[in-house]
All heavy atoms as a GROMACS GRO file, in nm:
protein
  583
    1MET      N    1   0.080  -0.121   0.000
    1MET     CA    2  -0.001   0.001   0.000
    1MET      C    3   0.086   0.127   0.000
    1MET      O    4   0.050   0.223  -0.067
    1MET     CB    5  -0.097  -0.002   0.117
    1MET     CG    6  -0.181   0.122   0.121
    1MET     SD    7  -0.345   0.082   0.178
    1MET     CE    8  -0.412   0.244   0.190
    2PRO      N    9   0.195   0.133   0.074
    2PRO     CA   10   0.277   0.254   0.071
    2PRO      C   11   0.322   0.291  -0.070
    2PRO      O   12   0.333   0.407  -0.104
    2PRO     CB   13   0.394   0.223   0.161
    2PRO     CG   14   0.344   0.119   0.254
    2PRO     CD   15   0.244   0.039   0.173
    3GLU      N   16   0.348   0.190  -0.154
    3GLU     CA   17   0.391   0.219  -0.291
    3GLU      C   18   0.279   0.291  -0.367
    3GLU      O   19   0.305   0.388  -0.439
    3GLU     CB   20   0.428   0.089  -0.364
    3GLU     CG   21   0.480   0.112  -0.503
    3GLU     CD   22   0.522  -0.018  -0.569
    3GLU    OE1   23   0.579  -0.103  -0.502
    3GLU    OE2   24   0.498  -0.031  -0.690
    4ASN      N   25   0.154   0.247  -0.351
    4ASN     CA   26   0.043   0.315  -0.416
    4ASN      C   27   0.026   0.457  -0.363
    4ASN      O   28  -0.003   0.548  -0.438
    4ASN     CB   29  -0.088   0.238  -0.395
    4ASN     CG   30  -0.096   0.114  -0.484
    4ASN    OD1   31  -0.020   0.100  -0.578
    4ASN    ND2   32  -0.187   0.026  -0.449
    5THR      N   33   0.043   0.473  -0.232
    5THR     CA   34   0.029   0.605  -0.173
    5THR      C   35   0.135   0.699  -0.228
    5THR      O   36   0.107   0.815  -0.260
    5THR     CB   37   0.038   0.596  -0.020
    5THR    OG1   38  -0.064   0.508   0.027
    5THR    CG2   39   0.019   0.732   0.044
    6ASN      N   40   0.258   0.650  -0.240
    6ASN     CA   41   0.366   0.733  -0.297
    6ASN      C   42   0.334   0.769  -0.442
    6ASN      O   43   0.358   0.882  -0.483
    6ASN     CB   44   0.500   0.662  -0.290
    6ASN     CG   45   0.553   0.653  -0.148
    6ASN    OD1   46   0.513   0.730  -0.059
    6ASN    ND2   47   0.642   0.559  -0.124
    7ARG      N   48   0.281   0.675  -0.516
    7ARG     CA   49   0.247   0.704  -0.656
    7ARG      C   50   0.135   0.807  -0.662
    7ARG      O   51   0.138   0.900  -0.744
    7ARG     CB   52   0.204   0.575  -0.727
    7ARG     CG   53   0.168   0.599  -0.874
    7ARG     CD   54   0.217   0.488  -0.961
    7ARG     NE   55   0.204   0.530  -1.101
    7ARG     CZ   56   0.116   0.479  -1.185
    7ARG    NH1   57   0.037   0.381  -1.147
    7ARG    NH2   58   0.110   0.523  -1.308
    8GLU      N   59   0.036   0.792  -0.573
    8GLU     CA   60  -0.072   0.891  -0.568
    8GLU      C   61  -0.016   1.028  -0.535
    8GLU      O   62  -0.053   1.127  -0.600
    8GLU     CB   63  -0.176   0.853  -0.461
    8GLU     CG   64  -0.261   0.735  -0.496
    8GLU     CD   65  -0.345   0.688  -0.380
    8GLU    OE1   66  -0.368   0.768  -0.285
    8GLU    OE2   67  -0.390   0.574  -0.383
    9ASP      N   68   0.069   1.035  -0.436
    9ASP     CA   69   0.128   1.164  -0.398
    9ASP      C   70   0.210   1.224  -0.511
    9ASP      O   71   0.201   1.344  -0.537
    9ASP     CB   72   0.217   1.147  -0.273
    9ASP     CG   73   0.137   1.116  -0.148
    9ASP    OD1   74   0.014   1.139  -0.145
    9ASP    OD2   75   0.199   1.067  -0.051
   10ASP      N   76   0.288   1.141  -0.577
   10ASP     CA   77   0.370   1.190  -0.687
   10ASP      C   78   0.283   1.243  -0.801
   10ASP      O   79   0.310   1.350  -0.857
   10ASP     CB   80   0.460   1.078  -0.740
   10ASP     CG   81   0.571   1.040  -0.644
   10ASP    OD1   82   0.597   1.118  -0.547
   10ASP    OD2   83   0.632   0.933  -0.662
   11LEU      N   84   0.178   1.169  -0.835
   11LEU     CA   85   0.088   1.213  -0.942
   11LEU      C   86   0.013   1.339  -0.903
   11LEU      O   87  -0.006   1.430  -0.983
   11LEU     CB   88  -0.009   1.102  -0.982
   11LEU     CG   89   0.051   0.985  -1.057
   11LEU    CD1   90  -0.051   0.874  -1.073
   11LEU    CD2   91   0.103   1.032  -1.192
   12PHE      N   92  -0.031   1.346  -0.777
   12PHE     CA   93  -0.100   1.463  -0.728
   12PHE      C   94  -0.010   1.588  -0.741
   12PHE      O   95  -0.053   1.690  -0.794
   12PHE     CB   96  -0.139   1.440  -0.580
   12PHE     CG   97  -0.189   1.562  -0.510
   12PHE    CD1   98  -0.312   1.618  -0.537
   12PHE    CD2   99  -0.110   1.623  -0.413
   12PHE    CE1  100  -0.357   1.732  -0.472
   12PHE    CE2  101  -0.153   1.736  -0.346
   12PHE     CZ  102  -0.278   1.790  -0.376
   13GLU      N  103   0.111   1.576  -0.693
   13GLU     CA  104   0.204   1.689  -0.700
   13GLU      C  105   0.235   1.728  -0.844
   13GLU      O  106   0.244   1.848  -0.876
   13GLU     CB  107   0.332   1.658  -0.621
   13GLU     CG  108   0.307   1.650  -0.471
   13GLU     CD  109   0.428   1.610  -0.392
   13GLU    OE1  110   0.542   1.606  -0.449
   13GLU    OE2  111   0.413   1.580  -0.275
   14ALA      N  112   0.253   1.629  -0.929
   14ALA     CA  113   0.280   1.660  -1.070
   14ALA      C  114   0.160   1.724  -1.137
   14ALA      O  115   0.173   1.816  -1.219
   14ALA     CB  116   0.321   1.533  -1.144
   15ALA      N  117   0.039   1.677  -1.100
   15ALA     CA  118  -0.083   1.732  -1.158
   15ALA      C  119  -0.102   1.878  -1.117
   15ALA      O  120  -0.154   1.959  -1.197
   15ALA     CB  121  -0.204   1.649  -1.117
   16LEU      N  122  -0.063   1.912  -0.996
   16LEU     CA  123  -0.075   2.051  -0.952
   16LEU      C  124   0.008   2.146  -1.036
   16LEU      O  125  -0.023   2.264  -1.046
   16LEU     CB  126  -0.034   2.064  -0.805
   16LEU     CG  127  -0.132   2.008  -0.702
   16LEU    CD1  128  -0.073   2.022  -0.562
   16LEU    CD2  129  -0.266   2.078  -0.710
   17LEU      N  130   0.115   2.096  -1.096
   17LEU     CA  131   0.201   2.177  -1.179
   17LEU      C  132   0.144   2.200  -1.319
   17LEU      O  133   0.191   2.287  -1.392
   17LEU     CB  134   0.340   2.113  -1.192
   17LEU     CG  135   0.417   2.098  -1.060
   17LEU    CD1  136   0.548   2.022  -1.085
   17LEU    CD2  137   0.444   2.232  -0.995
   18LYS      N  138   0.042   2.122  -1.354
   18LYS     CA  139  -0.024   2.138  -1.484
   18LYS      C  140  -0.137   2.237  -1.472
   18LYS      O  141  -0.197   2.254  -1.365
   18LYS     CB  142  -0.081   2.003  -1.532
   18LYS     CG  143   0.018   1.890  -1.534
   18LYS     CD  144   0.123   1.908  -1.639
   18LYS     CE  145   0.218   1.791  -1.642
   18LYS     NZ  146   0.336   1.815  -1.722
   19SER      N  147  -0.169   2.303  -1.581
   19SER     CA  148  -0.282   2.395  -1.583
   19SER      C  149  -0.411   2.316  -1.565
   19SER      O  150  -0.428   2.210  -1.628
   19SER     CB  151  -0.290   2.472  -1.715
   19SER     OG  152  -0.176   2.552  -1.730
   20PRO      N  153  -0.503   2.365  -1.478
   20PRO     CA  154  -0.630   2.296  -1.464
   20PRO      C  155  -0.703   2.291  -1.599
   20PRO      O  156  -0.690   2.380  -1.680
   20PRO     CB  157  -0.708   2.383  -1.364
   20PRO     CG  158  -0.605   2.463  -1.295
   20PRO     CD  159  -0.492   2.482  -1.393
   21GLY      N  160  -0.776   2.184  -1.619
   21GLY     CA  161  -0.849   2.170  -1.744
   21GLY      C  162  -0.789   2.062  -1.832
   21GLY      O  163  -0.740   1.960  -1.784
   22PRO      N  164  -0.787   2.088  -1.963
   22PRO     CA  165  -0.743   1.984  -2.058
   22PRO      C  166  -0.599   1.937  -2.037
   22PRO      O  167  -0.572   1.816  -2.051
   22PRO     CB  168  -0.757   2.053  -2.194
   22PRO     CG  169  -0.855   2.163  -2.174
   22PRO     CD  170  -0.838   2.206  -2.032
   23GLU      N  171  -0.508   2.026  -2.002
   23GLU     CA  172  -0.368   1.985  -1.984
   23GLU      C  173  -0.356   1.886  -1.867
   23GLU      O  174  -0.292   1.782  -1.878
   23GLU     CB  175  -0.278   2.106  -1.959
   23GLU     CG  176  -0.131   2.067  -1.940
   23GLU     CD  177  -0.043   2.185  -1.904
   23GLU    OE1  178  -0.090   2.297  -1.885
   23GLU    OE2  179   0.080   2.160  -1.893
   24ARG      N  180  -0.419   1.919  -1.755
   24ARG     CA  181  -0.414   1.832  -1.638
   24ARG      C  182  -0.486   1.700  -1.665
   24ARG      O  183  -0.439   1.594  -1.628
   24ARG     CB  184  -0.474   1.903  -1.516
   24ARG     CG  185  -0.460   1.821  -1.389
   24ARG     CD  186  -0.518   1.894  -1.271
   24ARG     NE  187  -0.430   2.007  -1.236
   24ARG     CZ  188  -0.466   2.104  -1.152
   24ARG    NH1  189  -0.587   2.105  -1.095
   24ARG    NH2  190  -0.382   2.202  -1.123
   25ALA      N  191  -0.602   1.706  -1.730
   25ALA     CA  192  -0.680   1.587  -1.760
   25ALA      C  193  -0.601   1.494  -1.851
   25ALA      O  194  -0.600   1.371  -1.829
   25ALA     CB  195  -0.813   1.625  -1.822
   26ALA      N  196  -0.536   1.548  -1.952
   26ALA     CA  197  -0.456   1.464  -2.044
   26ALA      C  198  -0.339   1.399  -1.969
   26ALA      O  199  -0.309   1.280  -1.991
   26ALA     CB  200  -0.404   1.549  -2.160
   27PHE      N  201  -0.276   1.475  -1.881
   27PHE     CA  202  -0.165   1.420  -1.802
   27PHE      C  203  -0.214   1.304  -1.718
   27PHE      O  204  -0.155   1.195  -1.716
   27PHE     CB  205  -0.104   1.528  -1.715
   27PHE     CG  206  -0.013   1.473  -1.609
   27PHE    CD1  207   0.115   1.427  -1.641
   27PHE    CD2  208  -0.054   1.465  -1.477
   27PHE    CE1  209   0.198   1.373  -1.543
   27PHE    CE2  210   0.028   1.412  -1.379
   27PHE     CZ  211   0.156   1.365  -1.413
   28LEU      N  212  -0.324   1.322  -1.645
   28LEU     CA  213  -0.377   1.219  -1.557
   28LEU      C  214  -0.427   1.098  -1.636
   28LEU      O  215  -0.407   0.984  -1.596
   28LEU     CB  216  -0.487   1.274  -1.469
   28LEU     CG  217  -0.441   1.371  -1.361
   28LEU    CD1  218  -0.560   1.435  -1.290
   28LEU    CD2  219  -0.350   1.300  -1.261
   29ASP      N  220  -0.490   1.123  -1.750
   29ASP     CA  221  -0.537   1.010  -1.832
   29ASP      C  222  -0.419   0.924  -1.877
   29ASP      O  223  -0.426   0.803  -1.874
   29ASP     CB  224  -0.614   1.060  -1.956
   29ASP     CG  225  -0.753   1.111  -1.920
   29ASP    OD1  226  -0.803   1.078  -1.809
   29ASP    OD2  227  -0.811   1.182  -2.005
   30GLY      N  228  -0.312   0.987  -1.916
   30GLY     CA  229  -0.195   0.913  -1.959
   30GLY      C  230  -0.125   0.840  -1.843
   30GLY      O  231  -0.085   0.726  -1.855
   31ALA      N  232  -0.116   0.906  -1.731
   31ALA     CA  233  -0.045   0.851  -1.616
   31ALA      C  234  -0.124   0.738  -1.548
   31ALA      O  235  -0.064   0.648  -1.488
   31ALA     CB  236  -0.013   0.959  -1.515
   32CYS      N  237  -0.254   0.744  -1.557
   32CYS     CA  238  -0.340   0.647  -1.488
   32CYS      C  239  -0.417   0.556  -1.583
   32CYS      O  240  -0.515   0.493  -1.544
   32CYS     CB  241  -0.440   0.721  -1.396
   32CYS     SG  242  -0.364   0.829  -1.276
   33ARG      N  243  -0.373   0.549  -1.706
   33ARG     CA  244  -0.446   0.479  -1.810
   33ARG      C  245  -0.487   0.336  -1.768
   33ARG      O  246  -0.599   0.294  -1.794
   33ARG     CB  247  -0.362   0.472  -1.938
   33ARG     CG  248  -0.430   0.406  -2.054
   33ARG     CD  249  -0.346   0.413  -2.180
   33ARG     NE  250  -0.293   0.546  -2.210
   33ARG     CZ  251  -0.359   0.641  -2.277
   33ARG    NH1  252  -0.479   0.618  -2.320
   33ARG    NH2  253  -0.302   0.759  -2.302
   34SER      N  254  -0.401   0.265  -1.704
   34SER     CA  255  -0.430   0.125  -1.669
   34SER      C  256  -0.489   0.109  -1.530
   34SER      O  257  -0.512  -0.001  -1.486
   34SER     CB  258  -0.303   0.042  -1.680
   34SER     OG  259  -0.207   0.088  -1.587
   35ASP      N  260  -0.514   0.220  -1.460
   35ASP     CA  261  -0.562   0.212  -1.322
   35ASP      C  262  -0.668   0.319  -1.293
   35ASP      O  263  -0.637   0.426  -1.240
   35ASP     CB  264  -0.446   0.225  -1.224
   35ASP     CG  265  -0.480   0.189  -1.083
   35ASP    OD1  266  -0.601   0.180  -1.050
   35ASP    OD2  267  -0.388   0.171  -1.002
   36PRO      N  268  -0.791   0.293  -1.332
   36PRO     CA  269  -0.897   0.394  -1.311
   36PRO      C  270  -0.920   0.428  -1.164
   36PRO      O  271  -0.961   0.538  -1.132
   36PRO     CB  272  -1.022   0.331  -1.373
   36PRO     CG  273  -0.991   0.189  -1.396
   36PRO     CD  274  -0.842   0.172  -1.396
   37GLN      N  275  -0.892   0.334  -1.074
   37GLN     CA  276  -0.908   0.362  -0.932
   37GLN      C  277  -0.802   0.463  -0.885
   37GLN      O  278  -0.831   0.550  -0.803
   37GLN     CB  279  -0.901   0.235  -0.849
   37GLN     CG  280  -1.022   0.146  -0.872
   37GLN     CD  281  -1.011   0.015  -0.797
   37GLN    OE1  282  -0.903  -0.028  -0.757
   37GLN    NE2  283  -1.125  -0.050  -0.778
   38LEU      N  284  -0.682   0.453  -0.937
   38LEU     CA  285  -0.577   0.549  -0.906
   38LEU      C  286  -0.617   0.686  -0.956
   38LEU      O  287  -0.602   0.785  -0.885
   38LEU     CB  288  -0.444   0.505  -0.970
   38LEU     CG  289  -0.328   0.602  -0.957
   38LEU    CD1  290  -0.289   0.624  -0.810
   38LEU    CD2  291  -0.207   0.551  -1.035
   39LEU      N  292  -0.670   0.692  -1.076
   39LEU     CA  293  -0.717   0.819  -1.132
   39LEU      C  294  -0.824   0.882  -1.041
   39LEU      O  295  -0.817   0.999  -1.009
   39LEU     CB  296  -0.773   0.799  -1.272
   39LEU     CG  297  -0.837   0.920  -1.340
   39LEU    CD1  298  -0.739   1.034  -1.355
   39LEU    CD2  299  -0.897   0.882  -1.473
   40ALA      N  300  -0.917   0.801  -0.996
   40ALA     CA  301  -1.023   0.852  -0.909
   40ALA      C  302  -0.967   0.904  -0.778
   40ALA      O  303  -1.010   1.009  -0.729
   40ALA     CB  304  -1.126   0.742  -0.883
   41ARG      N  305  -0.869   0.834  -0.720
   41ARG     CA  306  -0.810   0.880  -0.593
   41ARG      C  307  -0.734   1.011  -0.612
   41ARG      O  308  -0.745   1.100  -0.528
   41ARG     CB  309  -0.719   0.770  -0.536
   41ARG     CG  310  -0.794   0.649  -0.486
   41ARG     CD  311  -0.705   0.554  -0.409
   41ARG     NE  312  -0.589   0.508  -0.478
   41ARG     CZ  313  -0.583   0.397  -0.553
   41ARG    NH1  314  -0.689   0.321  -0.564
   41ARG    NH2  315  -0.470   0.362  -0.611
   42VAL      N  316  -0.660   1.022  -0.719
   42VAL     CA  317  -0.582   1.146  -0.744
   42VAL      C  318  -0.679   1.262  -0.771
   42VAL      O  319  -0.659   1.373  -0.721
   42VAL     CB  320  -0.482   1.126  -0.857
   42VAL    CG1  321  -0.413   1.260  -0.893
   42VAL    CG2  322  -0.377   1.022  -0.819
   43GLU      N  323  -0.784   1.237  -0.848
   43GLU     CA  324  -0.883   1.343  -0.875
   43GLU      C  325  -0.951   1.388  -0.745
   43GLU      O  326  -0.976   1.506  -0.726
   43GLU     CB  327  -0.985   1.296  -0.976
   43GLU     CG  328  -0.929   1.289  -1.116
   43GLU     CD  329  -1.029   1.240  -1.219
   43GLU    OE1  330  -1.124   1.166  -1.182
   43GLU    OE2  331  -1.012   1.273  -1.337
   44LEU      N  332  -0.975   1.294  -0.655
   44LEU     CA  333  -1.033   1.327  -0.525
   44LEU      C  334  -0.937   1.414  -0.442
   44LEU      O  335  -0.979   1.511  -0.378
   44LEU     CB  336  -1.069   1.200  -0.449
   44LEU     CG  337  -1.149   1.218  -0.321
   44LEU    CD1  338  -1.284   1.284  -0.348
   44LEU    CD2  339  -1.171   1.081  -0.257
   45MET      N  340  -0.810   1.382  -0.449
   45MET     CA  341  -0.710   1.464  -0.379
   45MET      C  342  -0.705   1.605  -0.436
   45MET      O  343  -0.698   1.703  -0.362
   45MET     CB  344  -0.570   1.399  -0.391
   45MET     CG  345  -0.556   1.269  -0.316
   45MET     SD  346  -0.403   1.180  -0.355
   45MET     CE  347  -0.281   1.285  -0.275
   46LEU      N  348  -0.713   1.616  -0.570
   46LEU     CA  349  -0.713   1.749  -0.634
   46LEU      C  350  -0.835   1.828  -0.596
   46LEU      O  351  -0.827   1.949  -0.570
   46LEU     CB  352  -0.701   1.733  -0.785
   46LEU     CG  353  -0.566   1.682  -0.838
   46LEU    CD1  354  -0.578   1.636  -0.981
   46LEU    CD2  355  -0.459   1.789  -0.822
   47GLU      N  356  -0.949   1.762  -0.590
   47GLU     CA  357  -1.074   1.829  -0.552
   47GLU      C  358  -1.063   1.879  -0.407
   47GLU      O  359  -1.104   1.991  -0.376
   47GLU     CB  360  -1.192   1.735  -0.567
   47GLU     CG  361  -1.325   1.797  -0.536
   47GLU     CD  362  -1.439   1.701  -0.553
   47GLU    OE1  363  -1.432   1.612  -0.641
   47GLU    OE2  364  -1.537   1.713  -0.478
   48GLY      N  365  -1.011   1.795  -0.320
   48GLY     CA  366  -0.994   1.836  -0.180
   48GLY      C  367  -0.898   1.952  -0.168
   48GLY      O  368  -0.921   2.044  -0.087
   49HIS      N  369  -0.794   1.954  -0.249
   49HIS     CA  370  -0.698   2.063  -0.248
   49HIS      C  371  -0.766   2.193  -0.289
   49HIS      O  372  -0.747   2.298  -0.225
   49HIS     CB  373  -0.582   2.031  -0.342
   49HIS     CG  374  -0.480   2.137  -0.354
   49HIS    ND1  375  -0.385   2.164  -0.256
   49HIS    CD2  376  -0.459   2.228  -0.454
   49HIS    CE1  377  -0.312   2.264  -0.295
   49HIS    NE2  378  -0.352   2.305  -0.415
   50LEU      N  379  -0.848   2.188  -0.392
   50LEU     CA  380  -0.919   2.306  -0.440
   50LEU      C  381  -1.017   2.354  -0.334
   50LEU      O  382  -1.026   2.474  -0.306
   50LEU     CB  383  -0.991   2.276  -0.569
   50LEU     CG  384  -1.073   2.390  -0.628
   50LEU    CD1  385  -0.986   2.509  -0.662
   50LEU    CD2  386  -1.149   2.343  -0.752
   51ASN      N  387  -1.090   2.264  -0.273
   51ASN     CA  388  -1.188   2.300  -0.172
   51ASN      C  389  -1.120   2.363  -0.051
   51ASN      O  390  -1.171   2.458   0.008
   51ASN     CB  391  -1.271   2.182  -0.129
   51ASN     CG  392  -1.368   2.138  -0.236
   51ASN    OD1  393  -1.402   2.213  -0.324
   51ASN    ND2  394  -1.410   2.013  -0.229
   52ALA      N  395  -1.005   2.311  -0.011
   52ALA     CA  396  -0.932   2.366   0.102
   52ALA      C  397  -0.885   2.508   0.071
   52ALA      O  398  -0.892   2.597   0.153
   52ALA     CB  399  -0.813   2.277   0.139
   53LYS      N  400  -0.835   2.530  -0.051
   53LYS     CA  401  -0.790   2.660  -0.091
   53LYS      C  402  -0.905   2.760  -0.092
   53LYS      O  403  -0.894   2.870  -0.039
   53LYS     CB  404  -0.727   2.654  -0.230
   53LYS     CG  405  -0.676   2.786  -0.280
   53LYS     CD  406  -0.615   2.774  -0.417
   53LYS     CE  407  -0.574   2.910  -0.466
   53LYS     NZ  408  -0.543   2.914  -0.607
   54ASN      N  409  -1.019   2.716  -0.146
   54ASN     CA  410  -1.136   2.804  -0.148
   54ASN      C  411  -1.187   2.834  -0.007
   54ASN      O  412  -1.235   2.943   0.021
   54ASN     CB  413  -1.248   2.743  -0.231
   54ASN     CG  414  -1.216   2.743  -0.380
   54ASN    OD1  415  -1.130   2.819  -0.428
   54ASN    ND2  416  -1.281   2.657  -0.455
   55PHE      N  417  -1.176   2.739   0.081
   55PHE     CA  418  -1.218   2.758   0.220
   55PHE      C  419  -1.141   2.874   0.284
   55PHE      O  420  -1.198   2.959   0.351
   55PHE     CB  421  -1.198   2.630   0.300
   55PHE     CG  422  -1.222   2.648   0.446
   55PHE    CD1  423  -1.351   2.653   0.497
   55PHE    CD2  424  -1.116   2.661   0.534
   55PHE    CE1  425  -1.373   2.670   0.634
   55PHE    CE2  426  -1.137   2.677   0.670
   55PHE     CZ  427  -1.267   2.682   0.720
   56LEU      N  428  -1.012   2.877   0.262
   56LEU     CA  429  -0.930   2.980   0.324
   56LEU      C  430  -0.948   3.115   0.258
   56LEU      O  431  -0.920   3.217   0.319
   56LEU     CB  432  -0.783   2.938   0.320
   56LEU     CG  433  -0.749   2.816   0.404
   56LEU    CD1  434  -0.604   2.775   0.382
   56LEU    CD2  435  -0.774   2.841   0.551
   57GLU      N  436  -0.994   3.118   0.134
   57GLU     CA  437  -1.008   3.245   0.062
   57GLU      C  438  -1.150   3.303   0.075
   57GLU      O  439  -1.172   3.416   0.033
   57GLU     CB  440  -0.976   3.224  -0.085
   57GLU     CG  441  -0.828   3.194  -0.109
   57GLU     CD  442  -0.795   3.168  -0.254
   57GLU    OE1  443  -0.888   3.160  -0.335
   57GLU    OE2  444  -0.677   3.157  -0.284
   58THR      N  445  -1.242   3.229   0.131
   58THR     CA  446  -1.381   3.274   0.142
   58THR      C  447  -1.407   3.322   0.282
   58THR      O  448  -1.390   3.248   0.379
   58THR     CB  449  -1.476   3.157   0.109
   58THR    OG1  450  -1.443   3.107  -0.020
   58THR    CG2  451  -1.620   3.203   0.110
   59PRO      N  452  -1.451   3.450   0.297
   59PRO     CA  453  -1.481   3.499   0.432
   59PRO      C  454  -1.605   3.430   0.488
   59PRO      O  455  -1.691   3.383   0.413
   59PRO     CB  456  -1.506   3.649   0.411
   59PRO     CG  457  -1.537   3.663   0.267
   59PRO     CD  458  -1.473   3.548   0.194
   60PRO      N  459  -1.612   3.420   0.620
   60PRO     CA  460  -1.729   3.357   0.679
   60PRO      C  461  -1.856   3.439   0.651
   60PRO      O  462  -1.850   3.560   0.636
   60PRO     CB  463  -1.698   3.356   0.828
   60PRO     CG  464  -1.593   3.458   0.848
   60PRO     CD  465  -1.520   3.469   0.719
   61THR      N  466  -1.968   3.371   0.641
   61THR     CA  467  -2.094   3.439   0.617
   61THR      C  468  -2.169   3.449   0.749
   61THR      O  469  -2.156   3.364   0.837
   61THR     CB  470  -2.179   3.365   0.514
   61THR    OG1  471  -2.204   3.232   0.560
   61THR    CG2  472  -2.112   3.360   0.378
   62GLY      N  473  -2.248   3.553   0.761
   62GLY     CA  474  -2.331   3.570   0.879
   62GLY      C  475  -2.256   3.622   0.999
   62GLY      O  476  -2.309   3.622   1.111
   63VAL      N  477  -2.132   3.667   0.982
   63VAL     CA  478  -2.054   3.722   1.092
   63VAL      C  479  -2.014   3.863   1.054
   63VAL      O  480  -1.959   3.885   0.947
   63VAL     CB  481  -1.928   3.637   1.119
   63VAL    CG1  482  -1.845   3.696   1.230
   63VAL    CG2  483  -1.966   3.492   1.151
   64ALA      N  484  -2.043   3.957   1.141
   64ALA     CA  485  -2.006   4.096   1.114
   64ALA      C  486  -1.853   4.104   1.112
   64ALA      O  487  -1.786   4.048   1.196
   64ALA     CB  488  -2.062   4.186   1.224
   65PRO      N  489  -1.795   4.176   1.014
   65PRO     CA  490  -1.651   4.185   1.002
   65PRO      C  491  -1.583   4.234   1.130
   65PRO      O  492  -1.476   4.187   1.164
   65PRO     CB  493  -1.629   4.286   0.887
   65PRO     CG  494  -1.756   4.282   0.809
   65PRO     CD  495  -1.863   4.246   0.908
   66GLU      N  496  -1.645   4.325   1.200
   66GLU     CA  497  -1.581   4.377   1.320
   66GLU      C  498  -1.581   4.274   1.433
   66GLU      O  499  -1.514   4.292   1.532
   66GLU     CB  500  -1.648   4.507   1.366
   66GLU     CG  501  -1.792   4.493   1.411
   66GLU     CD  502  -1.893   4.501   1.299
   66GLU    OE1  503  -1.856   4.512   1.182
   66GLU    OE2  504  -2.013   4.495   1.330
   67ARG      N  505  -1.652   4.165   1.418
   67ARG     CA  506  -1.658   4.063   1.522
   67ARG      C  507  -1.575   3.940   1.488
   67ARG      O  508  -1.570   3.847   1.567
   67ARG     CB  509  -1.804   4.020   1.547
   67ARG     CG  510  -1.897   4.132   1.582
   67ARG     CD  511  -1.859   4.204   1.706
   67ARG     NE  512  -1.898   4.125   1.823
   67ARG     CZ  513  -1.860   4.150   1.944
   67ARG    NH1  514  -1.781   4.252   1.970
   67ARG    NH2  515  -1.898   4.074   2.042
   68THR      N  516  -1.508   3.937   1.375
   68THR     CA  517  -1.432   3.819   1.337
   68THR      C  518  -1.301   3.810   1.413
   68THR      O  519  -1.257   3.702   1.447
   68THR     CB  520  -1.404   3.815   1.185
   68THR    OG1  521  -1.337   3.934   1.148
   68THR    CG2  522  -1.534   3.799   1.108
   69ILE      N  523  -1.239   3.922   1.443
   69ILE     CA  524  -1.113   3.924   1.519
   69ILE      C  525  -1.130   4.026   1.630
   69ILE      O  526  -1.161   4.141   1.606
   69ILE     CB  527  -0.993   3.962   1.428
   69ILE    CG1  528  -0.977   3.864   1.315
   69ILE    CG2  529  -0.866   3.972   1.509
   69ILE    CD1  530  -0.873   3.899   1.215
   70ALA      N  531  -1.107   3.981   1.751
   70ALA     CA  532  -1.122   4.070   1.864
   70ALA      C  533  -1.004   4.167   1.868
   70ALA      O  534  -0.889   4.128   1.869
   70ALA     CB  535  -1.130   3.992   1.993
   71SER      N  536  -1.034   4.293   1.866
   71SER     CA  537  -0.932   4.394   1.877
   71SER      C  538  -0.922   4.438   2.024
   71SER      O  539  -1.015   4.417   2.101
   71SER     CB  540  -0.961   4.513   1.786
   71SER     OG  541  -1.080   4.579   1.832
   72PRO      N  542  -0.812   4.498   2.065
   72PRO     CA  543  -0.798   4.541   2.204
   72PRO      C  544  -0.911   4.630   2.250
   72PRO      O  545  -0.953   4.626   2.364
   72PRO     CB  546  -0.664   4.613   2.208
   72PRO     CG  547  -0.588   4.559   2.090
   72PRO     CD  548  -0.692   4.525   1.987
   73GLU      N  549  -0.967   4.710   2.158
   73GLU     CA  550  -1.075   4.802   2.196
   73GLU      C  551  -1.205   4.731   2.225
   73GLU      O  552  -1.287   4.779   2.299
   73GLU     CB  553  -1.101   4.904   2.084
   73GLU     CG  554  -0.982   4.990   2.045
   73GLU     CD  555  -0.891   4.921   1.943
   73GLU    OE1  556  -0.940   4.857   1.852
   73GLU    OE2  557  -0.768   4.931   1.961
   74THR      N  558  -1.227   4.613   2.164
   74THR     CA  559  -1.354   4.543   2.180
   74THR      C  560  -1.353   4.437   2.288
   74THR      O  561  -1.455   4.383   2.321
   74THR     CB  562  -1.399   4.479   2.048
   74THR    OG1  563  -1.299   4.383   2.010
   74THR    CG2  564  -1.422   4.582   1.940
   75ARG      N  565  -1.238   4.408   2.343
   75ARG     CA  566  -1.229   4.306   2.449
   75ARG      C  567  -1.271   4.369   2.582
   75ARG      O  568  -1.227   4.477   2.618
   75ARG     CB  569  -1.087   4.254   2.464
   75ARG     CG  570  -1.045   4.174   2.345
   75ARG     CD  571  -0.907   4.114   2.371
   75ARG     NE  572  -0.855   4.065   2.244
   75ARG     CZ  573  -0.728   4.055   2.216
   75ARG    NH1  574  -0.637   4.088   2.305
   75ARG    NH2  575  -0.688   4.011   2.100
   76ASP      N  576  -1.358   4.299   2.650
   76ASP     CA  577  -1.402   4.347   2.784
   76ASP      C  578  -1.374   4.245   2.888
   76ASP      O  579  -1.378   4.132   2.877
   76ASP     CB  580  -1.551   4.379   2.782
   76ASP     CG  581  -1.582   4.499   2.696
   76ASP    OD1  582  -1.491   4.578   2.666
   76ASP    OD2  583  -1.697   4.514   2.659
   0.00000   0.00000   0.00000
């Protein structure tokens, strides 16, 4: 199993260097041609990476901006 995990990690890292879209898809199709399960796992890793990035870039909803970080003036 560690060998598969290393291959997944290697393909994930290499895929991140490709432009999203056709270039990345062609790379993954070629690299995972004989292993559709490997392709699915790497695509899941890429999706998780994108979601994590979007999570950090999206401000919380329903919270007033002045209440997101306590400043010295607002602490009681």
